[in-house]
C-alpha positions in Angstrom: -42.8 -4.1 29.6 -40.7 -6.5 31.6 -38.7 -5.1 34.5 -35.3 -6.3 35.6 -33.4 -5.3 38.8 -29.7 -6.0 38.8 -28.8 -6.3 42.5 -25.6 -6.9 44.5 -23.4 -5.2 41.9 -20.8 -2.5 42.3 -21.7 0.3 39.9 -19.0 1.8 37.7 -21.1 4.9 36.8 -19.2 7.2 34.4 -21.0 10.1 36.1 -19.6 9.0 39.5 -16.3 9.2 41.3 -15.9 5.7 42.6 -17.5 2.2 42.6 -20.7 2.2 44.7 -23.0 -0.7 45.7 -26.3 -0.2 44.1 -29.2 -1.4 41.9 -29.8 -0.9 38.2 -33.5 -0.9 37.4 -34.4 -1.7 33.8 -37.7 -1.5 32.0 -37.9 -2.8 28.5 -34.7 -1.8 26.7 -34.0 1.3 28.9 -32.5 2.0 32.2 -35.1 3.5 34.6 -32.8 4.3 37.6 -29.5 3.3 39.1 -28.0 3.6 42.6 -29.9 3.5 45.8 -33.1 2.3 44.2 -36.0 0.4 45.7 -36.6 -2.9 43.8 -40.3 -3.2 42.6 -42.1 -6.3 43.6 -42.8 -7.2 40.0 -39.2 -6.9 38.8 -37.1 -9.9 37.9 -34.0 -9.9 40.2 -30.6 -10.6 38.7 -27.8 -11.1 41.2 -24.5 -9.6 40.1 -22.7 -11.4 42.9 -20.4 -8.6 43.7 -19.2 -8.1 40.2 -18.6 -4.6 38.7 -21.7 -3.5 36.7 -20.7 -1.1 34.0 -22.1 0.3 30.7 -21.4 -1.9 27.7 -18.2 -0.8 25.9 -18.7 1.4 22.8 -15.7 0.9 20.5 -15.2 4.0 18.5 -13.5 3.0 15.3 -13.3 -0.7 14.4 -12.4 -1.9 11.0 -14.5 -5.2 11.1 -17.5 -6.4 13.0 -16.6 -9.5 15.0 -19.3 -11.0 17.2 -17.2 -13.5 19.2 -14.5 -11.0 19.9 -17.0 -8.3 20.8 -18.8 -10.5 23.2 -15.6 -11.7 24.8 -14.5 -8.1 25.3 -17.8 -6.7 26.6 -18.4 -4.5 23.5 -22.1 -3.8 22.9 -21.7 -1.1 20.3 -19.1 -0.5 17.6 -18.6 2.4 15.3 -17.5 0.9 12.0 -14.8 2.7 10.1 -15.5 3.6 6.5 -12.4 1.6 5.3 -14.2 -1.4 4.0 -13.8 -3.4 0.9 -16.4 -1.0 -0.6 -15.8 2.3 1.3 -18.9 3.4 3.2 -19.6 6.3 0.9 -23.2 5.7 -0.2 -26.6 5.2 1.4 -27.0 1.5 0.6 -23.7 0.6 2.2 -24.5 2.6 5.3 -27.9 0.8 5.6 -26.2 -2.6 5.2 -23.6 -1.8 7.8 -26.2 -0.8 10.4 -27.8 -4.2 10.1 -24.5 -6.1 10.3 -24.5 -6.7 14.1 -28.2 -7.5 14.7 -29.3 -8.9 17.1 -26.0 -9.4 18.9 -24.6 -5.8 19.0 -25.2 -2.4 17.7 -23.2 -1.1 14.7 -22.9 2.6 14.1 -21.4 3.3 10.6 -18.9 6.1 10.2 -19.6 7.6 6.7 -16.7 8.3 4.4 -16.1 12.0 4.2 -15.1 11.7 0.5 -16.0 9.4 -2.3 -13.9 6.3 -2.2 -11.9 7.8 0.7 -9.9 9.5 -2.0 -9.8 12.9 -0.3 -11.1 14.7 -3.4 -14.9 14.8 -3.8 -17.2 15.1 -0.8 -19.6 12.2 -0.3 -23.3 12.7 0.4 -23.1 13.1 4.1 -26.7 14.2 4.6 -28.2 11.2 2.9 -25.9 8.8 4.7 -26.8 10.4 8.0 -30.5 9.8 7.3 -29.5 6.2 6.5 -27.9 5.7 9.9 -24.4 7.1 9.8 -23.4 8.6 13.3 -20.2 10.4 12.2 -18.1 11.2 9.2 -14.6 9.9 8.8 -11.5 10.3 6.7 -10.6 6.6 7.3 -6.9 5.7 7.6 -6.2 8.5 5.2 -5.4 12.2 5.8 -7.3 14.6 3.5 -4.3 16.5 2.2 -6.3 19.1 0.3 -7.1 21.8 2.9 -9.9 23.1 0.8 -11.6 19.8 0.7 -11.1 19.3 4.5 -12.6 22.8 5.1 -15.7 21.9 3.1 -16.0 18.5 5.0 -15.8 20.2 8.3 -18.3 22.9 7.3 -20.9 20.5 5.9 -20.5 18.1 8.8 -20.9 20.9 11.3 -24.2 21.9 9.6 -25.5 18.4 10.0 -24.4 18.1 13.7 -21.9 15.3 12.8 -18.4 14.9 14.3 -15.6 14.4 11.8 -13.4 11.5 12.9 -9.9 12.2 11.4 -6.7 10.4 10.8 -3.7 12.5 12.0 -0.7 11.9 9.8 0.6 14.3 7.1 0.6 12.0 4.0 3.4 14.1 2.4 5.7 12.7 5.1 4.2 9.2 5.7 3.2 8.1 2.2 5.6 5.2 2.0 6.6 4.9 5.7 5.8 1.9 7.8 7.6 2.9 11.0 8.5 5.9 13.1 11.9 7.5 12.5 14.4 6.4 15.1 17.0 3.9 16.1 14.7 0.8 15.6 13.6 1.8 12.1 17.1 2.7 11.0 18.6 -0.6 12.4 15.9 -2.6 10.6 16.1 -0.6 7.4 12.4 0.2 7.3 10.9 3.1 5.4 10.1 5.6 8.1 8.7 9.0 8.8 9.2 11.5 11.6 6.7 11.5 14.5 6.0 15.2 13.8 3.8 14.1 10.8 1.1 13.7 13.4 1.4 17.1 14.9 1.5 18.7 11.5 -1.8 17.1 10.6 -3.4 18.0 13.9 -2.3 21.6 13.7 -3.8 22.1 10.2 -7.1 20.5 11.2 -7.4 22.5 14.4 -7.0 25.7 12.3 -9.8 24.6 10.1 -12.0 23.7 13.1 -11.3 27.2 14.5 -12.5 28.6 11.1 -15.7 26.4 10.9 -16.7 25.8 14.5 -17.0 22.1 13.6 -16.4 19.1 16.0 -13.4 16.9 15.2 -12.3 13.7 16.9 -8.7 12.6 16.2 -9.2 8.9 16.4 -5.6 8.1 17.4 -3.2 10.6 18.9 0.1 9.1 19.9 2.8 11.7 20.3 3.8 14.3 22.9 3.6 17.1 20.4 0.1 15.9 19.3 -1.2 15.9 22.8 0.2 19.4 23.4 -1.9 20.7 20.5 -5.0 18.9 21.7 -4.6 20.5 25.2 -4.3 23.9 23.7 -7.3 23.5 21.5 -9.4 22.3 24.4 -8.3 25.3 26.5 -9.4 27.5 23.7 -12.8 26.0 23.8 -12.7 24.3 20.4 -14.7 21.1 19.8 -11.7 18.9 19.7 -11.4 15.4 21.2 -9.0 12.6 20.7 -8.6 8.8 21.3 -5.9 6.2 21.7 -5.5 2.4 21.6 -3.9 0.3 24.3 -1.0 -0.6 22.0 0.3 3.0 22.1 0.0 3.0 25.9 2.0 -0.3 26.5 4.3 -0.7 23.5 6.9 1.4 21.9 8.7 1.1 18.5 11.0 -1.6 19.8 8.0 -4.0 19.5 8.7 -4.2 15.7 12.1 -5.7 16.4 12.6 -9.0 14.4 10.2 -7.5 11.9 7.1 -8.5 14.0 4.3 -7.7 11.7 1.7 -8.1 14.5 3.2 -4.8 15.7 2.7 -3.1 12.3 0.1 -0.5 13.0 -1.3 2.7 11.6 -0.1 5.1 12.9 3.1 3.2 13.7 4.3 2.7 17.3 6.2 5.6 18.7 9.4 5.9 20.9 9.4 5.6 24.7 9.1 9.3 25.3 5.9 9.4 23.3 4.6 6.3 25.0 5.1 7.9 28.4 3.4 11.1 27.1 0.4 8.9 26.1 0.0 7.6 29.6 0.2 11.2 30.9 -2.5 12.3 28.5 -4.9 9.6 29.7 -4.2 10.5 33.3 -4.7 14.3 32.9 -7.9 14.0 30.8 -6.4 15.0 27.4 -7.5 11.7 26.0 -11.3 11.3 25.6 -11.6 7.8 24.2 -9.9 4.4 24.4 -10.6 2.3 21.3 -9.5 -1.2 20.3 -9.0 -0.2 16.6 -10.0 -3.8 16.0 -8.7 -5.0 12.7 -8.3 -8.8 12.5 -5.8 -9.8 9.8 -5.0 -13.3 8.7 -1.8 -14.8 7.4 -2.4 -13.5 3.9 -2.0 -10.0 5.3 0.6 -10.5 8.1 2.9 -13.3 6.9 4.7 -11.0 4.6 7.8 -8.8 4.7 7.2 -6.1 7.3 6.9 -3.3 4.7 4.3 -5.3 2.7 2.2 -6.4 5.6 -1.2 -4.8 6.3 -1.4 -2.6 9.4 -3.7 -3.4 12.1 -4.3 -5.7 15.2 -7.1 -7.7 16.7 -7.9 -5.6 19.7 -11.5 -6.1 20.8 -10.8 -9.0 23.2 -8.0 -7.3 25.0 -9.5 -3.7 25.1 -11.0 -4.1 28.6 -8.3 -6.1 30.2 -5.4 -3.9 29.0 -7.4 -0.7 29.9 -7.9 -2.0 33.4 -4.1 -1.7 33.9 -4.7 2.1 34.0 -6.9 1.6 37.0 -4.4 -0.8 38.8 -1.6 1.7 38.1 -3.6 4.5 39.6 -3.8 6.6 36.5 -7.6 6.6 36.3 -10.5 5.4 38.4 -12.6 2.6 37.1 -15.5 5.2 36.7 -13.2 7.4 34.6 -12.2 4.4 32.6 -15.9 3.7 31.7 -16.1 7.4 30.6 -13.3 6.7 28.2 -14.7 3.3 27.0 -18.4 4.1 27.0 -19.8 7.5 27.9 -17.5 9.7 25.7 -17.8 7.5 22.6 -21.6 7.6 23.0 -21.5 11.4 23.3 -19.4 11.7 20.1 -21.7 9.4 18.2 -24.8 11.1 19.6 -26.4 7.9 21.0 -28.3 7.5 24.3 -26.0 4.9 25.8 -22.8 4.5 27.7 -24.1 5.4 31.2 -26.7 4.8 33.9 -28.9 7.8 33.6 -32.6 7.3 33.2 -33.5 6.7 29.5 -30.1 5.3 28.6 -30.0 2.1 26.6 -29.9 -1.0 28.8 -26.5 -2.1 27.5 -24.5 -3.5 30.4 -21.6 -5.7 31.3 -20.7 -7.6 34.5 -17.0 -7.3 34.9 -14.6 -9.4 37.0 -11.7 -6.9 37.1 -9.3 -9.4 38.7 -10.0 -12.5 36.6 -6.6 -13.7 35.3 -6.1 -15.0 31.7 -3.4 -15.1 29.1 -3.6 -13.5 25.7 -3.1 -16.3 23.1 -3.2 -15.4 19.5 -3.8 -19.0 18.5 -7.0 -19.3 20.6 -8.5 -15.8 20.2 -12.2 -15.6 19.6 -11.5 -12.9 16.9 -11.6 -13.6 13.2 -7.8 -13.6 13.3 -5.4 -13.5 16.2 -3.0 -10.8 15.1 -2.1 -9.3 18.5 1.2 -7.9 19.5 0.3 -8.9 23.1 0.5 -12.6 22.4 1.3 -14.6 25.6 0.8 -11.6 27.9 -0.8 -12.3 31.3 -3.7 -9.9 31.9 -6.5 -9.4 34.4 -10.2 -8.5 33.9 -12.9 -9.8 31.7 -16.7 -9.4 31.0 -18.7 -12.2 32.6 -22.1 -11.3 31.3 -23.4 -8.9 28.6 -26.8 -7.3 28.2 -27.9 -5.6 25.0 -31.1 -3.6 25.0 -32.3 -5.2 28.2 -31.6 -8.8 27.1 -28.8 -10.9 28.3 -26.8 -12.5 25.4 
C-alpha cells in the first residue's frame, strides 16, 4: 500500500492539549502514526506549509448531503437525519443513503426510530443497523408516547446504538415557530416557552435511567436543558448533547423583520440562554457541534414566517464560526476538534475523528486565520439560507483528504 507522510503541519489532535508540530504517517486508507514520527524513505511527502492538520469534520445530524458545501467546510463524514422525503425507516432506504456520498464523503444514515417518524410503531432497527445505520433517531419530532420511547431506548441499547433525540415537548410546541418572549409577542408569532426543551430532556433522562441506553440530544439550547444534562452526566448516565453555531451566536432577536433564514428548529432562544450555551461549551457539557445543514430554497423560505420551513445551510460556516470559540478563549483548537470530529465518531461508532493508529485517514488542512465573508448569494450549498449572511469570518479548510486520497 502507498505511504504518505504529511510534514510541516501543526497537529490539532483531539487527544492532545495544544497544537504541536509533527508528522502524520498514512498507509493506504489508515493513519499509522502521528506526532514525532520518523518519515520512511519510501513515503510520499506532502508539505502542509505550517497549516493546522486536523481530523476531517464529522457532522452529526445533517438533513441533506451536499458535496460542494461539505468540501468547502472540511466535512468528510456526515450523519444523515432520518427526516427525508421518504423517512429512513427501512433497509432499502438506509442502503441507498450509505451510497449517497461516494466517493466524495462518507454518509452514515441515522435510522428512523419509528415508522414514518410518526412516534407510534417501532421501525426495524436491527435490520437497518445491518444495512449501515450508525444510530437511531427521532428526527425533528419528539416521541410523545413514553411507552414507545421506552421501547425504542431498550431495543437500541440491546443493539449498541445511540438514540439521537429531538428535545421539545410537542404538547407545548406543536404550532409554535418562536420562543416565548418579547420578540415573538411583538411580531405576533405563535410561540412556546423555552421550558418545552427541559421537559422533554427530563422525561427522556428518566427513561435512560430505566433502560441504561445511550442518548444524544442533538440540539440543547437552554440553560435549564444544560442543567439537566450536567446532572445526568454526574450521575454516570450515557447522556450527551450537541449544539449548532446559530444558538451560540444568535438570539431570538434575529427573527426581527420576520427573517425566515433565522427560522430554526428548535427556535432561537433569548440572550440568557445564548450565554448559557457558550458556558456549556466551555465547561464541557456540550459534546458535539453540528451544522444541522438544511439548505432550503425560495419555495421554502420566501413565505410568511409561520409558514416557512425551519432550517439553515450550515455546512460551509461550521468550521469558521466554531473557530470563534478558540479565538475567544472558550476552548482550545484541540478541544474544538473533539467537538467537531472525535466525539461524533464515538457516538456513531466509527474509527475516525482522530490521529490514533488505525483511524481513518480523513484529514483537513486548516488556515484558521483566512478571512472571508459569508454570502448567501454565492454559497456552495444547494441553497444559501444562512442567518449569517454578510458576516465577516475567519478560518477555512484548504485541502481535504478522505480515506488517504486528497480530493
